[in-house]
C-alpha positions as a Markdown table, in Angstrom:
| # | Residue | x | y | z |
|---|---|---|---|---|
| 1 | Unk | 29.5 | -30.9 | 21.7 |
| 2 | Unk | 30.8 | -33.3 | 24.3 |
| 3 | Unk | 31.9 | -31.7 | 27.6 |
| 4 | Unk | 33.9 | -33.1 | 30.5 |
| 5 | Unk | 34.6 | -32.1 | 34.1 |
| 6 | Unk | 38.3 | -31.3 | 34.8 |
| 7 | Unk | 40.0 | -32.7 | 37.9 |
| 8 | Unk | 43.3 | -32.3 | 39.7 |
| 9 | Unk | 45.8 | -35.1 | 39.8 |
| 10 | Unk | 44.3 | -36.0 | 43.3 |
| 11 | Unk | 40.8 | -36.4 | 41.7 |
| 12 | Unk | 39.5 | -33.1 | 43.1 |
| 13 | Unk | 36.7 | -31.6 | 40.9 |
| 14 | Unk | 37.9 | -28.2 | 39.8 |
| 15 | Unk | 34.6 | -26.7 | 38.5 |
| 16 | Unk | 36.2 | -26.2 | 35.1 |
| 17 | Unk | 34.8 | -27.7 | 31.9 |
| 18 | Unk | 36.6 | -29.2 | 28.9 |
| 19 | Unk | 35.3 | -29.5 | 25.4 |
| 20 | Unk | 36.2 | -32.8 | 23.7 |
| 21 | Unk | 38.9 | -32.3 | 21.1 |
| 22 | Unk | 40.5 | -29.3 | 22.8 |
| 23 | Unk | 43.9 | -29.5 | 24.6 |
| 24 | Unk | 43.5 | -30.1 | 28.3 |
| 25 | Unk | 45.3 | -27.3 | 30.2 |
| 26 | Unk | 48.5 | -28.4 | 32.0 |
| 27 | Unk | 47.9 | -29.8 | 35.5 |
| 28 | Unk | 44.3 | -30.9 | 34.8 |
| 29 | Unk | 42.8 | -34.3 | 34.0 |
| 30 | Unk | 39.6 | -35.7 | 32.6 |
| 31 | Unk | 37.9 | -38.9 | 33.8 |
| 32 | Unk | 37.9 | -42.0 | 31.7 |
| 33 | Unk | 36.4 | -45.4 | 32.3 |
| 34 | Unk | 37.1 | -48.9 | 31.1 |
| 35 | Unk | 34.4 | -51.5 | 31.7 |
| 36 | Unk | 34.8 | -55.2 | 31.7 |
| 37 | Unk | 31.6 | -57.4 | 31.5 |
| 38 | Unk | 32.0 | -61.0 | 32.7 |
| 39 | Unk | 29.4 | -63.6 | 32.1 |
| 40 | Unk | 28.5 | -66.6 | 34.3 |
| 41 | Unk | 30.7 | -68.9 | 32.2 |
| 42 | Unk | 33.8 | -66.7 | 32.9 |
| 43 | Unk | 34.0 | -65.1 | 29.5 |
| 44 | Unk | 34.5 | -61.3 | 28.9 |
| 45 | Unk | 32.7 | -59.2 | 26.4 |
| 46 | Unk | 35.3 | -57.7 | 24.0 |
| 47 | Unk | 34.5 | -55.3 | 21.2 |
| 48 | Unk | 36.2 | -54.5 | 17.9 |
| 49 | Unk | 36.6 | -50.8 | 17.3 |
| 50 | Unk | 35.0 | -49.5 | 14.1 |
| 51 | Unk | 37.3 | -48.8 | 11.0 |
| 52 | Unk | 36.6 | -45.1 | 11.2 |
| 53 | Unk | 37.9 | -44.7 | 14.8 |
| 54 | Unk | 40.8 | -42.1 | 14.9 |
| 55 | Unk | 43.0 | -44.3 | 17.0 |
| 56 | Unk | 43.4 | -48.1 | 16.9 |
| 57 | Unk | 40.8 | -48.8 | 14.2 |
| 58 | Unk | 39.7 | -52.4 | 14.1 |
| 59 | Unk | 41.6 | -53.2 | 17.3 |
| 60 | Unk | 39.8 | -55.2 | 20.1 |
| 61 | Unk | 39.1 | -53.6 | 23.5 |
| 62 | Unk | 36.7 | -53.5 | 26.5 |
| 63 | Unk | 33.9 | -51.0 | 26.5 |
| 64 | Unk | 34.8 | -47.5 | 27.8 |
| 65 | Unk | 35.3 | -43.8 | 27.2 |
| 66 | Unk | 35.2 | -40.4 | 28.7 |
| 67 | Unk | 32.9 | -39.5 | 31.6 |
| 68 | Unk | 30.6 | -36.6 | 30.7 |
| 69 | Unk | 30.2 | -33.3 | 32.5 |
| 70 | Unk | 28.3 | -33.9 | 35.8 |
| 71 | Unk | 28.5 | -37.7 | 35.6 |
| 72 | Unk | 30.1 | -39.9 | 38.2 |
| 73 | Unk | 32.6 | -42.6 | 37.1 |
| 74 | Unk | 30.1 | -45.3 | 37.8 |
| 75 | Unk | 27.3 | -43.7 | 35.8 |
| 76 | Unk | 29.7 | -42.9 | 33.0 |
| 77 | Unk | 30.6 | -46.6 | 32.9 |
| 78 | Unk | 27.0 | -47.7 | 32.6 |
| 79 | Unk | 26.3 | -45.1 | 29.9 |
| 80 | Unk | 29.3 | -46.1 | 27.8 |
| 81 | Unk | 28.2 | -49.8 | 27.9 |
| 82 | Unk | 24.7 | -48.9 | 26.8 |
| 83 | Unk | 25.9 | -46.6 | 24.0 |
| 84 | Unk | 28.6 | -48.9 | 22.7 |
| 85 | Unk | 27.1 | -52.4 | 23.1 |
| 86 | Unk | 23.4 | -51.9 | 23.9 |
| 87 | Unk | 23.6 | -53.4 | 27.4 |
| 88 | Unk | 21.6 | -51.9 | 30.3 |
| 89 | Unk | 23.6 | -52.2 | 33.5 |
| 90 | Unk | 22.5 | -51.7 | 37.1 |
| 91 | Unk | 25.2 | -49.4 | 38.3 |
| 92 | Unk | 25.1 | -50.7 | 41.9 |
| 93 | Unk | 26.4 | -54.1 | 40.6 |
| 94 | Unk | 29.7 | -52.7 | 39.4 |
| 95 | Unk | 32.9 | -53.0 | 41.3 |
| 96 | Unk | 35.8 | -50.5 | 40.9 |
| 97 | Unk | 38.8 | -52.7 | 40.2 |
| 98 | Unk | 41.4 | -49.9 | 40.3 |
| 99 | Unk | 42.1 | -46.2 | 39.4 |
| 100 | Unk | 45.2 | -44.8 | 37.8 |
| 101 | Unk | 46.6 | -41.4 | 36.8 |
| 102 | Unk | 47.7 | -41.4 | 33.2 |
| 103 | Unk | 50.0 | -38.6 | 32.2 |
| 104 | Unk | 49.6 | -39.0 | 28.5 |
| 105 | Unk | 49.1 | -36.5 | 25.6 |
| 106 | Unk | 45.4 | -36.4 | 26.9 |
| 107 | Unk | 46.0 | -36.5 | 30.6 |
| 108 | Unk | 43.3 | -38.6 | 32.4 |
| 109 | Unk | 42.2 | -40.4 | 35.5 |
| 110 | Unk | 41.3 | -44.0 | 34.6 |
| 111 | Unk | 38.8 | -46.0 | 36.5 |
| 112 | Unk | 38.4 | -49.6 | 35.6 |
| 113 | Unk | 35.1 | -51.3 | 36.4 |
| 114 | Unk | 34.0 | -54.9 | 36.5 |
| 115 | Unk | 30.4 | -56.0 | 36.1 |
| 116 | Unk | 29.8 | -59.7 | 36.6 |
| 117 | Unk | 26.6 | -61.4 | 35.5 |
| 118 | Unk | 24.4 | -62.1 | 38.5 |
| 119 | Unk | 21.9 | -64.9 | 39.3 |
| 120 | Unk | 19.0 | -62.6 | 38.5 |
| 121 | Unk | 20.1 | -61.3 | 35.2 |
| 122 | Unk | 22.3 | -61.7 | 32.2 |
| 123 | Unk | 24.1 | -59.4 | 29.8 |
| 124 | Unk | 22.5 | -59.5 | 26.4 |
| 125 | Unk | 24.7 | -57.3 | 24.1 |
| 126 | Unk | 23.0 | -56.0 | 21.0 |
| 127 | Unk | 24.8 | -53.8 | 18.6 |
| 128 | Unk | 21.4 | -52.9 | 17.1 |
| 129 | Unk | 20.5 | -51.4 | 20.4 |
| 130 | Unk | 23.8 | -49.5 | 20.7 |
| 131 | Unk | 23.5 | -45.7 | 20.4 |
| 132 | Unk | 26.8 | -45.1 | 18.6 |
| 133 | Unk | 28.7 | -46.8 | 15.7 |
| 134 | Unk | 32.0 | -47.0 | 17.6 |
| 135 | Unk | 31.9 | -50.7 | 17.6 |
| 136 | Unk | 32.3 | -53.0 | 14.6 |
| 137 | Unk | 31.6 | -56.3 | 16.4 |
| 138 | Unk | 31.4 | -57.9 | 19.8 |
| 139 | Unk | 32.2 | -61.4 | 21.1 |
| 140 | Unk | 32.3 | -63.2 | 24.5 |
| 141 | Unk | 35.9 | -64.4 | 24.8 |
| 142 | Unk | 37.8 | -66.6 | 27.3 |
| 143 | Unk | 40.9 | -65.0 | 28.9 |
| 144 | Unk | 43.2 | -67.1 | 26.8 |
| 145 | Unk | 41.5 | -65.8 | 23.6 |
| 146 | Unk | 42.0 | -62.3 | 24.9 |
| 147 | Unk | 45.7 | -63.1 | 25.6 |
| 148 | Unk | 46.1 | -64.2 | 22.0 |
| 149 | Unk | 44.6 | -61.0 | 20.7 |
| 150 | Unk | 46.8 | -59.0 | 22.9 |
| 151 | Unk | 50.0 | -60.9 | 22.2 |
| 152 | Unk | 49.2 | -60.8 | 18.5 |
| 153 | Unk | 49.0 | -57.0 | 18.5 |
| 154 | Unk | 45.3 | -56.9 | 17.7 |
| 155 | Unk | 44.2 | -55.4 | 21.0 |
| 156 | Unk | 44.5 | -51.8 | 22.3 |
| 157 | Unk | 47.9 | -51.9 | 24.0 |
| 158 | Unk | 46.9 | -50.0 | 27.2 |
| 159 | Unk | 44.7 | -53.0 | 28.2 |
| 160 | Unk | 47.5 | -55.2 | 29.2 |
| 161 | Unk | 46.5 | -54.7 | 32.8 |
| 162 | Unk | 43.6 | -57.2 | 32.2 |
| 163 | Unk | 45.9 | -60.2 | 32.8 |
| 164 | Unk | 47.2 | -59.1 | 36.2 |
| 165 | Unk | 44.5 | -56.8 | 37.6 |
| 166 | Unk | 41.3 | -58.5 | 36.5 |
| 167 | Unk | 41.7 | -62.1 | 35.3 |
| 168 | Unk | 44.8 | -62.8 | 37.3 |
| 169 | Unk | 43.0 | -62.5 | 40.6 |
| 170 | Unk | 41.2 | -65.5 | 42.1 |
| 171 | Unk | 37.8 | -64.6 | 43.5 |
| 172 | Unk | 38.1 | -61.0 | 44.5 |
| 173 | Unk | 39.1 | -57.6 | 43.0 |
| 174 | Unk | 41.9 | -55.6 | 44.4 |
| 175 | Unk | 42.3 | -51.8 | 44.5 |
| 176 | Unk | 45.6 | -50.0 | 43.9 |
C-alpha cells in the first residue's frame, strides 16, 4: 500500500497521510515529481509507458511519479528514476527547474527536476535493472524528436512545458 504526505497549497506539510487510490480531501495536495535526464550530447531520456498503465498507455513521457510518505521531492525524484529506468542518481546533482500547483482531479504539487550528465559519470539506463514494469521502452532523444512526439499526440499532454521551461533556456534553469 503506497502512502503519501499531504500538503497545503502553500507546500506546508500537514501531518496527514494519503493512501494511493483514495480521493484526496478538498484543500489538500500530494507531491509529484517529473525528472528529465540530459546526456552530454544534449539528448533527453524519454520513456514509453507500459500498455497496462491506467492513463496514457503507450504514450511517451519523462520519468516521474508520486513522492512517498516521508520523502523529500529530491529523494522521490531519484527513487522514481531508479524504479522506472534503472538509473542510480546522485541527488545532489539535480536542479529544481520549477514547481507548480495543479488543481486537477488528483490535486498535486508538481516539482520538475533536471539531472545533467556530468564529467565524472554517465547515465546508463537499464530496464532490466528497473524495479517496476511501468515502462515499455526508453530512448535518448533530441529535443526536435520530442517535439514531433508531442505534436503528434504521442506524448503525455501535460509535458508541453518541456519546450519553454527546460529545452528553451540557454545555459541555465529558471524558477517560477
